[in-house]
matplotlib code that plots the C-alpha trace (Angstrom):
import matplotlib.pyplot as plt

x = [23.8, 21.8, 18.1, 17.0, 18.7, 17.3, 13.8, 14.1, 15.2, 12.3, 9.9, 11.2, 10.9, 7.3, 6.4, 7.9, 5.9, 2.7, 3.2, 3.8, 0.5, -1.4, 0.0, -1.0, -4.5, -4.9, -3.8, -6.2, -9.0, -8.1, -8.3, -11.8, -13.1, -12.3, -14.9, -16.0, -17.0, -13.5, -11.5, -12.9, -11.6, -8.0, -8.2, -8.6, -11.7, -9.9, -7.2, -6.4]
y = [-3.8, -5.8, -5.5, -8.2, -6.6, -3.2, -4.6, -6.1, -2.8, -1.0, -3.5, -3.1, 0.7, 0.4, -1.9, 0.5, 3.3, 1.3, 0.5, 4.2, 5.1, 2.4, 3.7, 7.2, 6.1, 4.2, 7.2, 9.4, 7.0, 7.0, 10.8, 10.4, 8.8, 5.3, 5.5, 1.9, 2.5, 3.6, 1.2, -1.9, -0.7, -1.1, -4.7, -7.8, -10.0, -13.2, -11.6, -13.2]
z = [-13.9, -16.3, -17.2, -14.8, -11.8, -12.8, -13.2, -9.7, -8.2, -9.9, -8.5, -5.0, -5.3, -6.6, -3.8, -1.2, -2.7, -2.7, 1.0, 1.7, -0.1, 1.8, 5.2, 4.3, 3.3, 6.6, 8.6, 6.7, 7.5, 11.2, 11.1, 9.6, 12.8, 11.6, 8.8, 8.3, 4.7, 3.8, 6.0, 4.4, 1.0, 2.0, 3.3, 1.2, 1.7, 2.5, 4.7, 8.1]

ax = plt.figure().add_subplot(projection="3d")
ax.plot(x, y, z, "-o")
ax.set_aspect("equal")
plt.show()
């Protein structure tokens, strides 16, 4: 495995971890009675 392939695999793992953290944060917000002040922090302004 060369450095480029290793870097790609690391990026994939980092992306997966970021998605897991976002999902956990969203679930925590849902358990917080859908706190609007918190929920807006996890969405982008120009999202569709």
